[in-house]
C-alpha positions in Angstrom: 118.7 79.2 89.8 121.9 77.0 89.9 122.1 74.3 92.7 125.0 76.1 94.3 123.1 79.4 94.4 120.0 77.7 95.8 122.1 76.3 98.6 123.5 79.7 99.3 119.9 81.1 99.4 118.9 78.5 102.0 122.0 79.2 104.1 121.0 82.8 104.3 117.9 81.8 106.3 120.2 80.6 109.1 122.2 82.4 111.8 125.2 83.8 109.9 127.9 82.0 111.8 126.0 78.7 111.7 125.6 79.1 108.0 129.3 79.9 107.6 130.2 76.6 109.3 127.7 74.6 107.1 129.1 76.2 104.0 132.7 75.1 104.9 131.5 71.6 105.6 129.7 71.5 102.3 132.8 72.7 100.4 134.7 69.9 102.2 132.4 67.1 101.4 130.2 67.8 98.4 131.8 66.5 95.1 131.6 69.7 93.1 132.3 69.6 89.3 135.2 71.5 88.1 134.5 74.9 86.6 134.8 75.3 82.8 138.1 76.5 81.4 138.4 80.3 81.5 138.3 82.6 78.5 142.0 83.1 77.5 141.5 86.9 77.7 141.2 86.7 81.5 144.6 85.0 82.0 146.9 87.3 83.9 150.1 87.4 86.0 150.4 89.0 89.4 153.8 89.1 91.2 154.9 86.2 89.0 151.9 84.1 89.8 150.0 82.8 86.7 146.3 83.2 87.2 143.7 81.7 84.8 141.5 84.7 85.7 141.8 87.8 88.0 138.9 87.0 90.3 140.0 85.8 93.7 138.4 84.8 97.0 139.3 87.2 99.8 140.5 85.9 103.2 137.9 85.3 105.9 135.7 82.6 104.4 138.1 79.7 104.8 140.0 80.8 108.0 141.6 77.4 108.6 142.3 76.2 105.1 139.8 73.5 105.5 137.8 73.8 102.3 140.4 74.5 99.6 139.5 71.4 97.6 135.9 72.7 97.1 136.9 76.3 96.7 139.4 75.3 94.0 136.5 74.0 91.9 134.3 77.1 92.0 136.2 79.0 89.2 138.3 81.4 91.2 141.7 82.5 89.7 143.2 82.4 93.2 142.0 81.6 96.7 143.2 83.3 99.9 142.7 81.4 103.2 143.1 82.7 106.8 143.6 84.9 108.7 145.8 82.6 110.8 147.6 83.5 114.0 150.6 81.6 115.5 148.4 80.4 118.4 144.9 79.2 118.2 142.4 81.6 119.6 138.6 81.7 119.9 138.0 85.2 118.7 135.5 87.6 120.1 132.3 86.6 122.0 129.2 85.8 119.9 127.2 87.2 118.3 130.0 88.6 116.1 128.7 88.3 112.5 125.8 90.2 111.2 124.0 90.2 107.8 122.7 93.6 106.7 120.5 92.1 104.0 118.7 95.4 103.0 122.2 96.9 102.4 123.8 93.9 100.9 126.5 94.1 103.6 128.1 92.3 106.4 129.5 93.5 109.8 131.9 91.2 111.5 133.9 91.4 114.7 135.2 87.9 114.6 138.6 88.7 116.1 140.9 86.3 114.1 139.2 83.2 115.4 141.2 80.2 114.1 142.8 76.9 115.0 146.4 78.2 114.9 149.4 78.0 112.7 150.3 74.3 113.1 146.8 73.1 112.1 146.8 75.6 109.2 150.2 74.4 108.0 149.1 70.8 108.1 146.2 71.5 105.8 148.2 73.5 103.4 150.6 70.6 103.0 147.6 68.7 101.4 146.2 71.6 99.5 145.1 71.2 95.8 147.6 72.3 93.2 144.9 73.3 90.7 144.5 76.8 92.1 146.8 79.5 93.3 146.5 79.6 97.1 147.4 82.5 99.4 147.8 82.5 103.2 146.6 85.5 105.1 148.6 86.1 108.3 147.4 87.8 111.5 148.7 88.5 115.0 147.4 87.0 118.2 145.3 89.4 120.3 147.5 89.2 123.4 150.8 89.3 121.6 153.0 92.3 122.7 155.3 92.1 119.7 152.8 91.7 116.8 155.5 92.0 114.2 157.1 88.9 115.6 153.8 86.9 115.0 153.9 87.8 111.3 157.6 86.7 111.1 156.6 83.4 112.8 153.8 82.8 110.3 156.0 83.7 107.3 158.7 81.2 108.4 156.3 78.4 109.3 154.4 78.5 106.0 157.5 78.7 103.7 156.9 76.6 100.7 153.3 75.8 101.6 151.4 78.6 99.9 151.8 80.4 96.6 151.8 83.8 98.3 151.5 85.2 101.8 149.4 88.3 102.8 150.3 90.4 105.8 147.0 91.6 107.3 147.7 94.7 109.3 144.2 96.2 108.6 141.6 94.1 110.5 139.7 96.5 112.8 138.9 93.7 115.3 142.3 93.1 116.9 143.4 95.9 119.3 146.4 97.8 118.1 146.7 96.0 114.8 146.0 99.0 112.5 148.7 101.0 114.3 151.2 98.8 112.3 150.2 100.9 109.2 152.1 103.9 110.5 155.4 104.5 108.8 157.7 103.7 111.7 155.9 100.6 112.8 155.5 99.5 109.2 159.2 99.9 108.5 160.0 97.8 111.5 157.5 95.1 110.5 158.4 95.0 106.8 162.1 95.2 107.5 161.8 92.1 109.8 159.7 90.3 107.2 162.2 91.0 104.4 165.0 89.6 106.6 163.0 86.6 107.4 162.3 85.9 103.7 166.0 85.2 103.3 165.8 84.5 99.6 162.4 82.7 99.7 160.8 83.6 96.4 157.2 83.4 97.7 155.5 86.7 97.0 154.4 88.7 100.0 151.4 91.0 99.8 150.3 93.7 102.3 146.6 94.3 103.0 145.6 97.8 104.1 142.6 99.5 105.5 140.2 101.7 103.6 140.0 104.2 106.5 143.2 106.0 105.5 144.0 109.3 103.9 145.6 109.5 100.5 148.8 110.7 102.2 148.8 107.7 104.5 148.3 105.3 101.6 151.1 107.0 99.8 153.4 106.4 102.8 152.4 102.7 102.8 153.1 102.4 99.1 156.6 103.8 99.5 157.3 101.6 102.5 156.1 98.6 100.5 158.4 99.5 97.7 161.4 100.1 100.0 161.0 96.7 101.6 160.2 94.8 98.4 156.6 93.9 99.1 155.2 92.3 95.9 151.6 93.7 95.9 149.2 95.7 97.9 145.6 94.5 98.6 143.3 97.5 98.8 141.3 97.2 101.1 139.9 95.6 104.2 136.6 96.3 106.0 135.8 99.7 107.2 134.9 101.1 110.6 132.9 103.8 108.9 129.1 103.6 108.6 128.0 105.4 105.4 124.8 107.3 105.5 121.8 105.5 104.3 122.2 102.1 105.9 118.8 100.6 106.6 119.4 97.2 108.3 118.6 97.0 112.0 122.2 95.8 112.8 123.9 98.7 111.1 125.3 100.1 114.4 126.9 96.9 115.5 130.6 97.2 116.2 133.1 95.7 113.7 134.2 95.9 110.2 131.7 96.7 107.5 132.0 94.9 104.1 129.8 94.5 101.0 128.0 97.1 98.8 128.3 100.1 101.2 132.1 99.7 101.1 132.3 100.2 97.4 132.9 103.9 97.2 135.4 104.0 100.1 137.3 101.0 98.7 137.5 102.7 95.2 138.7 105.9 96.8 141.5 103.9 98.5 142.4 102.2 95.3 142.6 105.5 93.4 145.0 106.8 96.1 147.1 103.7 95.9 147.2 103.8 92.1 148.2 107.4 92.1 150.9 106.9 94.6 152.3 103.7 93.1 152.2 104.9 89.5 152.6 101.4 88.1 155.5 100.5 90.4 153.5 98.1 92.6 150.7 95.6 91.6 147.3 96.4 93.3 144.6 93.9 94.1 141.2 95.5 94.7 138.7 94.2 97.2 135.6 95.7 98.9 132.1 95.8 97.5 132.9 94.0 94.2 129.6 92.4 93.2 129.4 92.4 89.4 131.5 92.3 86.2 131.0 96.1 85.9 132.4 96.7 89.3 135.4 94.3 88.7 136.1 96.1 85.5 135.9 99.5 87.1 138.5 98.5 89.7 140.8 97.1 86.9 140.4 100.3 84.9 141.3 102.2 88.1 144.6 100.3 88.3 144.0 96.9 89.9 145.5 93.8 88.3 143.2 91.5 90.1 140.2 91.7 92.4 138.8 89.7 95.4 135.3 88.8 96.5 133.7 87.6 99.6 130.5 89.4 100.9 128.8 89.5 97.5 129.0 85.7 97.5 126.8 85.5 100.6 124.0 87.3 98.7 124.6 86.1 95.1 125.9 82.6 95.6 128.9 81.0 93.8 127.3 81.4 90.4 128.4 85.1 90.7 132.0 84.1 89.9 131.1 82.8 86.4 128.8 85.8 85.8 131.6 88.3 86.6 134.1 86.5 84.4 131.7 86.4 81.4 130.9 90.1 81.8 134.5 91.1 82.4 135.7 89.4 79.3 132.9 91.0 77.2 133.7 94.5 78.6 137.5 94.1 77.9 136.8 93.0 74.3 134.3 95.8 73.7 137.0 98.3 74.8 139.7 96.7 72.6 141.8 95.2 75.4 143.5 91.9 75.0 144.9 91.5 78.6 144.0 92.4 82.1 147.2 94.2 82.7 146.6 96.3 79.5 143.2 97.3 80.8 144.7 98.2 84.2 147.4 100.3 82.6 150.0 98.2 84.4 153.1 97.1 82.6 155.6 96.1 85.3 
């Protein structure tokens, strides 16, 4: 077992939130070696961003942009930090993070706990330039005009990140998912488009898996109308699939990890059918192997993101996925990720 994976195994013996804090501190302070250069077949481009590989880190691990130096050395093609809200907020009361070890899953109801936009921006100013970094934007819990919070975040972070993700799909902030309705989404995306004012930074939209195919189709069309650069499919689910075994399976919050796999794939299929190659798709939710990453790419994703699987597999998972993905692409005669995804935009 690699040293990094052994450390991850030890952290799993601790309270989940304590372990999370220790992992962030370790990524800040431990001098990690740089990951080996990626296989050239994995190089890809998403919304004009050059990625050495299509395996990204999903938002949630590094909420405050504190550990980007360490994360940049783990071998990701891109790293997304946040969610960040304009004002600092403590999030929901503890306990709010639960490991469902028997199910290889996580339930969280963190509630966008973060140190706020100014602290986040200060860290991004010092971020490493060796990896593509995205900033995931949220809205404060008590904000009446949540769309205004996203505009504030977009303006403040101009020039500080390589892309920005508008997260309207967390289940842990009251009223947030209502922004996925067409009228509210048109208002939000219209205001964001105006606020961009020629800023070339790509803007992505992250959606929930708990949507019908018709609802996803409406989101795709709204995204195209307002020039969103990519769709991230999807966030955690409020659903509790049959067959969960862990004692904390009925805790409130968003479920991620292996049990999300089927629902996330269903949402991706709906987005791919609706977008028909007009909008890049980034898949997230239950991706824990090269086989699963490849399945999402073949379903239409041009990149994927991980988070929960890292808790159970350790950071060595990144290299294993990349090796397997490259082998699967070659075996099927593909020379690029976009070719495998059937995406030519």
